[in-house]
C-alpha positions as CSV (number, residue, x, y, z in Angstrom):
1,M,0.9,5.8,-2.7
2,S,3.1,7.6,-0.2
3,L,2.9,6.7,3.5
4,A,1.9,10.3,4.3
5,E,-1.8,9.5,4.1
6,P,-1.7,6.4,6.3
7,R,0.5,8.2,8.8
8,A,-2.0,11.1,9.1
9,T,-5.0,8.7,9.4
10,L,-3.2,6.4,11.9
11,T,-2.1,9.4,14.0
12,S,-5.7,10.7,14.1
13,A,-6.9,7.3,15.3
14,A,-4.1,6.7,17.7
15,D,-6.4,7.1,20.7
16,D,-9.0,4.6,19.5
17,D,-9.4,1.5,21.6
18,F,-9.3,-1.2,18.9
19,C,-8.0,-2.1,15.5
20,Y,-9.1,-5.2,13.5
21,L,-6.4,-7.5,12.3
22,T,-7.0,-10.0,9.6
23,T,-4.6,-12.8,9.1
24,T,-4.8,-15.8,6.8
25,G,-5.5,-19.1,8.6
26,R,-2.3,-21.2,8.4
27,L,-4.4,-24.4,8.1
28,T,-7.6,-23.2,6.4
29,A,-6.2,-20.4,4.2
30,Q,-9.4,-18.4,5.2
31,P,-9.3,-14.9,6.5
32,H,-9.3,-14.7,10.3
33,E,-10.2,-11.3,11.9
34,I,-9.7,-10.3,15.5
35,E,-10.4,-7.1,17.5
36,I,-7.3,-6.1,19.4
37,W,-5.7,-3.3,21.4
38,F,-3.0,-1.4,19.5
39,A,-0.7,1.5,19.9
40,L,0.9,3.6,17.2
41,D,4.7,3.6,17.2
42,P,5.7,7.2,17.9
43,I,8.9,6.8,15.9
44,A,7.8,5.1,12.7
45,G,4.3,6.6,12.6
46,T,3.1,3.9,10.3
47,T,3.8,0.9,12.6
48,L,1.2,-0.4,15.0
49,F,2.2,-2.4,18.0
50,L,0.1,-5.2,19.5
51,L,0.8,-7.4,22.5
52,A,-0.2,-11.1,22.3
53,G,-1.2,-12.2,25.8
54,G,-1.1,-15.8,24.6
55,G,2.3,-15.4,23.1
56,D,3.3,-17.8,20.4
57,A,0.3,-20.0,21.3
58,S,-2.1,-17.3,19.9
59,D,-3.7,-18.5,16.7
60,W,-3.3,-15.0,15.1
61,V,0.4,-15.0,15.9
62,R,0.9,-18.5,14.4
63,N,-1.0,-17.3,11.4
64,L,1.1,-14.2,10.8
65,R,4.3,-16.2,11.4
66,A,3.1,-18.5,8.5
67,D,2.0,-15.6,6.3
68,P,3.0,-12.1,7.4
69,A,0.9,-10.4,4.7
70,V,-2.1,-9.1,6.8
71,T,-4.7,-6.3,6.7
72,V,-5.5,-4.0,9.6
73,R,-8.7,-1.9,9.8
74,V,-8.5,1.3,11.8
75,R,-11.8,3.1,11.9
76,D,-13.3,2.6,8.5
77,L,-10.0,2.3,6.6
78,T,-8.3,-1.0,5.8
79,Y,-4.6,-1.1,5.2
80,V,-2.2,-3.7,3.8
81,A,0.5,-4.4,6.3
82,H,3.5,-6.7,7.0
83,A,3.3,-8.4,10.4
84,R,6.3,-9.4,12.4
85,V,7.1,-10.5,15.9
86,V,9.4,-7.9,17.4
87,T,12.9,-9.2,18.0
88,D,15.0,-6.1,18.5
89,A,15.4,-5.3,22.2
90,I,14.9,-1.5,21.8
91,E,11.8,-1.9,19.7
92,D,10.5,-4.6,22.1
93,E,10.7,-2.2,25.0
94,R,9.1,0.6,23.0
95,A,6.3,-1.7,21.9
96,R,5.6,-2.8,25.5
97,T,5.8,0.7,26.8
98,V,3.5,2.4,24.3
99,V,0.8,-0.3,24.5
100,F,0.9,-0.4,28.3
101,D,1.0,3.4,28.7
102,K,-2.1,3.7,26.4
103,Y,-4.2,1.0,28.1
104,Q,-3.2,0.9,31.8
105,P,-5.0,4.2,32.7
106,R,-8.2,2.9,30.9
107,N,-8.2,-0.5,32.6
108,A,-9.5,-1.2,36.1
109,G,-7.0,-4.1,36.5
110,E,-3.3,-4.0,36.5
111,L,-1.5,-4.7,33.3
112,V,2.0,-4.9,34.6
113,S,2.4,-8.7,34.3
114,W,0.7,-8.7,30.9
115,R,3.1,-6.1,29.7
116,A,6.0,-8.3,30.9
117,R,4.9,-11.6,29.5
118,A,3.0,-10.7,26.3
119,L,4.6,-11.1,22.9
120,P,5.1,-7.8,21.0
121,V,4.0,-7.8,17.4
122,A,4.5,-5.0,14.9
123,L,2.3,-4.2,11.9
124,D,4.2,-2.2,9.3
125,V,1.4,-0.5,7.4
126,Q,2.1,-0.3,3.6
127,N,-1.0,1.4,2.1
128,K,-4.8,1.3,1.8
129,E,-6.3,-1.9,0.5
């Protein structure tokens, strides 16, 4: 399958509030789903950025570090994805910016400190499950 279909679907859902990330539990080997804010990478078009407020202490981050094969549900479509902690400085800044810019106007509180301290994670969408 080409990535044209996921790109179009993800673009149409880019303004949605949440996606649903499923990791494999590093201790239990059971699926673990969370609801989380996301933003579409405007450059890649098939990468979703997430910010982990709990950083490396977040269970879902520890899970994806142990097994980066994840699924992500956007609207009613589930995609296979490769999860990774963002390490490139330019991509790190882009991830923080696009997530912050999407959610700060929607949030009554300030998200500046969250933007600065959260751990950026990328989900590189491969195809539909």
